[in-house]
C-alpha positions as YAML, in Angstrom:
chain: A
units: angstrom
residues:
- id: 1
  name: UNK
  ca: [67.45, 18.25, -19.80]
- id: 2
  name: UNK
  ca: [70.32, 17.23, -17.62]
- id: 3
  name: UNK
  ca: [70.97, 13.96, -16.01]
- id: 4
  name: UNK
  ca: [68.53, 13.01, -13.21]
- id: 5
  name: UNK
  ca: [65.82, 15.43, -14.41]
- id: 6
  name: UNK
  ca: [62.58, 13.85, -15.50]
- id: 7
  name: UNK
  ca: [59.77, 15.66, -17.29]
- id: 8
  name: UNK
  ca: [56.40, 14.78, -15.84]
- id: 9
  name: UNK
  ca: [53.84, 15.69, -18.46]
- id: 10
  name: UNK
  ca: [51.07, 14.21, -16.32]
- id: 11
  name: UNK
  ca: [51.83, 16.62, -13.46]
- id: 12
  name: UNK
  ca: [49.69, 19.79, -13.79]
- id: 13
  name: UNK
  ca: [51.57, 23.01, -14.49]
- id: 14
  name: UNK
  ca: [49.73, 24.89, -11.73]
- id: 15
  name: UNK
  ca: [51.07, 22.46, -9.14]
- id: 16
  name: UNK
  ca: [54.65, 22.99, -10.37]
- id: 17
  name: UNK
  ca: [54.57, 26.73, -9.70]
- id: 18
  name: UNK
  ca: [56.36, 28.09, -6.68]
- id: 19
  name: UNK
  ca: [54.12, 28.73, -3.64]
- id: 20
  name: UNK
  ca: [55.06, 30.56, -0.46]
- id: 21
  name: UNK
  ca: [55.88, 28.49, 2.63]
- id: 22
  name: UNK
  ca: [52.73, 27.39, 4.51]
- id: 23
  name: UNK
  ca: [50.42, 27.69, 1.50]
- id: 24
  name: UNK
  ca: [48.12, 24.76, 0.76]
- id: 25
  name: UNK
  ca: [49.38, 22.92, -2.25]
- id: 26
  name: UNK
  ca: [46.70, 20.26, -2.65]
- id: 27
  name: UNK
  ca: [42.93, 20.46, -2.72]
- id: 28
  name: UNK
  ca: [40.57, 23.39, -2.33]
- id: 29
  name: UNK
  ca: [41.08, 26.07, 0.29]
- id: 30
  name: UNK
  ca: [39.58, 25.48, 3.72]
- id: 31
  name: UNK
  ca: [36.37, 27.36, 4.52]
- id: 32
  name: UNK
  ca: [36.59, 30.29, 6.90]
- id: 33
  name: UNK
  ca: [35.05, 30.42, 10.40]
- id: 34
  name: UNK
  ca: [31.73, 31.83, 9.11]
- id: 35
  name: UNK
  ca: [31.28, 28.92, 6.68]
- id: 36
  name: UNK
  ca: [32.16, 26.41, 9.42]
- id: 37
  name: UNK
  ca: [29.59, 27.95, 11.79]
- id: 38
  name: UNK
  ca: [26.92, 27.83, 9.07]
- id: 39
  name: UNK
  ca: [27.70, 24.16, 8.35]
- id: 40
  name: UNK
  ca: [27.49, 23.32, 12.09]
- id: 41
  name: UNK
  ca: [24.11, 25.09, 12.36]
- id: 42
  name: UNK
  ca: [22.77, 23.19, 9.34]
- id: 43
  name: UNK
  ca: [23.96, 19.87, 10.80]
- id: 44
  name: UNK
  ca: [22.29, 20.64, 14.14]
- id: 45
  name: UNK
  ca: [19.01, 21.52, 12.40]
- id: 46
  name: UNK
  ca: [19.14, 18.26, 10.39]
- id: 47
  name: UNK
  ca: [19.80, 16.22, 13.56]
- id: 48
  name: UNK
  ca: [16.75, 17.65, 15.34]
- id: 49
  name: UNK
  ca: [14.38, 17.13, 12.40]
- id: 50
  name: UNK
  ca: [12.01, 14.19, 12.89]
- id: 51
  name: UNK
  ca: [12.15, 11.39, 10.29]
- id: 52
  name: UNK
  ca: [9.00, 10.79, 8.23]
- id: 53
  name: UNK
  ca: [6.56, 8.36, 9.82]
- id: 54
  name: UNK
  ca: [5.92, 4.97, 8.19]
- id: 55
  name: UNK
  ca: [2.58, 4.56, 6.39]
- id: 56
  name: UNK
  ca: [-0.39, 4.36, 8.72]
- id: 57
  name: UNK
  ca: [-1.34, 0.81, 9.68]
- id: 58
  name: UNK
  ca: [2.12, -0.59, 8.78]
- id: 59
  name: UNK
  ca: [2.87, -3.52, 11.05]
- id: 60
  name: UNK
  ca: [5.71, -5.24, 9.23]
- id: 61
  name: UNK
  ca: [5.49, -8.54, 7.39]
- id: 62
  name: UNK
  ca: [7.29, -11.13, 5.30]
- id: 63
  name: UNK
  ca: [8.22, -10.83, 1.64]
- id: 64
  name: UNK
  ca: [9.83, -13.34, -0.68]
- id: 65
  name: UNK
  ca: [12.06, -12.20, -3.52]
- id: 66
  name: UNK
  ca: [14.63, -14.06, -5.59]
- id: 67
  name: UNK
  ca: [14.95, -17.07, -3.33]
- id: 68
  name: UNK
  ca: [15.50, -15.17, -0.09]
- id: 69
  name: UNK
  ca: [13.08, -14.24, 2.64]
- id: 70
  name: UNK
  ca: [12.92, -10.63, 3.78]
- id: 71
  name: UNK
  ca: [11.37, -9.88, 7.12]
- id: 72
  name: UNK
  ca: [10.31, -6.33, 7.64]
- id: 73
  name: UNK
  ca: [9.63, -4.52, 10.88]
- id: 74
  name: UNK
  ca: [8.92, -0.87, 11.49]
- id: 75
  name: UNK
  ca: [12.03, 1.15, 12.30]
- id: 76
  name: UNK
  ca: [12.25, 2.89, 15.66]
- id: 77
  name: UNK
  ca: [12.98, 6.58, 16.06]
- id: 78
  name: UNK
  ca: [16.20, 7.72, 14.47]
- id: 79
  name: UNK
  ca: [19.04, 8.39, 16.88]
- id: 80
  name: UNK
  ca: [21.62, 11.10, 16.39]
- id: 81
  name: UNK
  ca: [24.72, 9.13, 15.36]
- id: 82
  name: UNK
  ca: [27.57, 10.08, 13.10]
- id: 83
  name: UNK
  ca: [26.50, 7.60, 10.42]
- id: 84
  name: UNK
  ca: [25.49, 8.99, 7.04]
- id: 85
  name: UNK
  ca: [21.82, 9.23, 6.23]
- id: 86
  name: UNK
  ca: [20.77, 5.74, 5.40]
- id: 87
  name: UNK
  ca: [18.14, 3.15, 6.01]
- id: 88
  name: UNK
  ca: [17.15, 4.02, 9.55]
- id: 89
  name: UNK
  ca: [17.09, 7.82, 9.37]
- id: 90
  name: UNK
  ca: [14.65, 7.81, 6.48]
- id: 91
  name: UNK
  ca: [11.96, 5.98, 8.47]
- id: 92
  name: UNK
  ca: [12.20, 2.90, 6.24]
- id: 93
  name: UNK
  ca: [11.53, -0.53, 7.71]
- id: 94
  name: UNK
  ca: [14.44, -2.75, 8.67]
- id: 95
  name: UNK
  ca: [14.60, -5.65, 6.20]
- id: 96
  name: UNK
  ca: [16.33, -8.82, 7.32]
- id: 97
  name: UNK
  ca: [17.45, -11.00, 4.41]
- id: 98
  name: UNK
  ca: [18.19, -14.69, 4.87]
- id: 99
  name: UNK
  ca: [20.87, -16.13, 2.59]
- id: 100
  name: UNK
  ca: [20.62, -19.89, 3.08]
- id: 101
  name: UNK
  ca: [23.55, -20.61, 0.79]
- id: 102
  name: UNK
  ca: [25.97, -18.42, 2.79]
- id: 103
  name: UNK
  ca: [24.20, -19.28, 6.04]
- id: 104
  name: UNK
  ca: [23.72, -15.71, 7.18]
- id: 105
  name: UNK
  ca: [21.07, -13.13, 7.96]
- id: 106
  name: UNK
  ca: [21.83, -9.59, 6.79]
- id: 107
  name: UNK
  ca: [20.45, -6.07, 7.07]
- id: 108
  name: UNK
  ca: [21.66, -3.64, 4.41]
- id: 109
  name: UNK
  ca: [22.52, -0.24, 5.80]
- id: 110
  name: UNK
  ca: [23.03, 2.93, 3.77]
- id: 111
  name: UNK
  ca: [22.11, 1.29, 0.47]
- id: 112
  name: UNK
  ca: [24.35, -1.72, -0.03]
- id: 113
  name: UNK
  ca: [27.72, -0.45, 1.25]
- id: 114
  name: UNK
  ca: [27.34, -1.31, 4.94]
- id: 115
  name: UNK
  ca: [25.59, -4.33, 6.37]
- id: 116
  name: UNK
  ca: [24.86, -6.01, 9.67]
- id: 117
  name: UNK
  ca: [25.33, -9.79, 9.72]
- id: 118
  name: UNK
  ca: [24.35, -12.81, 11.81]
- id: 119
  name: UNK
  ca: [26.28, -15.97, 10.90]
- id: 120
  name: UNK
  ca: [25.23, -19.56, 11.60]
- id: 121
  name: UNK
  ca: [26.41, -23.08, 10.78]
- id: 122
  name: UNK
  ca: [24.80, -26.50, 10.79]
- id: 123
  name: UNK
  ca: [26.58, -28.73, 13.33]
- id: 124
  name: UNK
  ca: [24.26, -31.68, 12.87]
- id: 125
  name: UNK
  ca: [21.29, -32.66, 10.73]
- id: 126
  name: UNK
  ca: [18.81, -30.66, 12.80]
- id: 127
  name: UNK
  ca: [21.16, -28.54, 14.96]
- id: 128
  name: UNK
  ca: [22.14, -24.95, 14.09]
- id: 129
  name: UNK
  ca: [24.92, -23.04, 15.83]
- id: 130
  name: UNK
  ca: [24.13, -19.31, 15.90]
- id: 131
  name: UNK
  ca: [27.73, -18.14, 15.95]
- id: 132
  name: UNK
  ca: [28.22, -14.41, 15.50]
- id: 133
  name: UNK
  ca: [26.35, -11.12, 15.18]
- id: 134
  name: UNK
  ca: [28.08, -8.00, 13.89]
- id: 135
  name: UNK
  ca: [26.74, -4.47, 13.39]
- id: 136
  name: UNK
  ca: [29.01, -1.64, 12.14]
- id: 137
  name: UNK
  ca: [30.04, 0.79, 14.89]
- id: 138
  name: UNK
  ca: [28.15, 3.73, 13.37]
- id: 139
  name: UNK
  ca: [24.85, 1.80, 13.53]
- id: 140
  name: UNK
  ca: [25.11, 0.22, 16.99]
- id: 141
  name: UNK
  ca: [22.49, 0.91, 19.63]
- id: 142
  name: UNK
  ca: [19.60, 1.11, 17.16]
- id: 143
  name: UNK
  ca: [18.11, -2.38, 17.60]
- id: 144
  name: UNK
  ca: [19.48, -3.85, 14.37]
- id: 145
  name: UNK
  ca: [21.03, -6.88, 16.10]
- id: 146
  name: UNK
  ca: [17.68, -7.49, 17.82]
- id: 147
  name: UNK
  ca: [15.99, -7.84, 14.42]
- id: 148
  name: UNK
  ca: [18.73, -10.21, 13.24]
- id: 149
  name: UNK
  ca: [18.39, -12.35, 16.38]
- id: 150
  name: UNK
  ca: [14.58, -12.48, 16.07]
- id: 151
  name: UNK
  ca: [14.80, -13.51, 12.40]
- id: 152
  name: UNK
  ca: [17.33, -16.25, 13.19]
- id: 153
  name: UNK
  ca: [15.30, -17.66, 16.08]
- id: 154
  name: UNK
  ca: [12.10, -17.51, 14.01]
- id: 155
  name: UNK
  ca: [13.95, -19.49, 11.32]
- id: 156
  name: UNK
  ca: [14.93, -22.12, 13.91]
- id: 157
  name: UNK
  ca: [11.29, -22.39, 15.06]
- id: 158
  name: UNK
  ca: [9.83, -22.53, 11.52]
- id: 159
  name: UNK
  ca: [12.27, -25.22, 10.39]
- id: 160
  name: UNK
  ca: [11.83, -27.15, 13.68]
- id: 161
  name: UNK
  ca: [15.57, -27.14, 14.38]
- id: 162
  name: UNK
  ca: [17.54, -27.08, 17.62]
- id: 163
  name: UNK
  ca: [19.76, -24.07, 18.24]
- id: 164
  name: UNK
  ca: [23.10, -23.88, 19.98]
- id: 165
  name: UNK
  ca: [23.84, -20.28, 21.00]
- id: 166
  name: UNK
  ca: [27.52, -19.42, 20.65]
- id: 167
  name: UNK
  ca: [26.88, -15.71, 20.11]
- id: 168
  name: UNK
  ca: [26.64, -13.75, 23.38]
- id: 169
  name: UNK
  ca: [24.13, -11.31, 21.93]
- id: 170
  name: UNK
  ca: [21.68, -14.03, 20.97]
- id: 171
  name: UNK
  ca: [22.03, -15.52, 24.46]
- id: 172
  name: UNK
  ca: [21.17, -12.09, 25.86]
- id: 173
  name: UNK
  ca: [18.22, -11.75, 23.45]
- id: 174
  name: UNK
  ca: [16.74, -15.09, 24.58]
- id: 175
  name: UNK
  ca: [17.11, -14.09, 28.25]
- id: 176
  name: UNK
  ca: [15.32, -10.80, 27.56]
- id: 177
  name: UNK
  ca: [12.65, -12.48, 25.38]
- id: 178
  name: UNK
  ca: [12.05, -15.93, 26.93]
- id: 179
  name: UNK
  ca: [9.29, -16.98, 24.52]
- id: 180
  name: UNK
  ca: [8.26, -20.64, 24.88]
- id: 181
  name: UNK
  ca: [8.76, -21.38, 21.19]
- id: 182
  name: UNK
  ca: [12.38, -20.16, 21.47]
- id: 183
  name: UNK
  ca: [13.12, -22.01, 24.71]
- id: 184
  name: UNK
  ca: [11.87, -25.37, 23.45]
- id: 185
  name: UNK
  ca: [14.17, -25.15, 20.41]
- id: 186
  name: UNK
  ca: [17.36, -24.46, 22.37]
- id: 187
  name: UNK
  ca: [19.91, -27.22, 22.70]
- id: 188
  name: UNK
  ca: [20.83, -27.83, 26.36]
...
């Protein structure tokens, strides 16, 4: 070999062969128009299929496991979003987990890869600042933040704390759901 030439034994021989200009050099070939139309029809059929209904008589509840509290509520109807099939499309209940150590409420979406979060901090002995709610873009508009807000406000009521609402969504939730137990635990 001459100077400046390097042998790359890790580079596959098929990739080193000459290919005509415009040919795809990496990855599998793209499907033709017939395959694309079939895939679009299958996606449309999957989007119109109704999710399985939760068990009859299911009303939600509270479960304790490994030091955290999980609140469950029945999931609403699945909406056609671009998110992968996950927690909500399968008709499973939305489970809100409370992590007291990290001071956050979470809902796991699509297994454990994505999650919605509500963060809070203690600003006094009996005062909690509900700071921020975040739901991934693909899961917005499905009522997940509503379940997080309800769980956080129920926590404030159960622990007999006062809440300062920094998060705009929780302020909106309290205006839409002005329950007396929530209103009496708000810090003026």
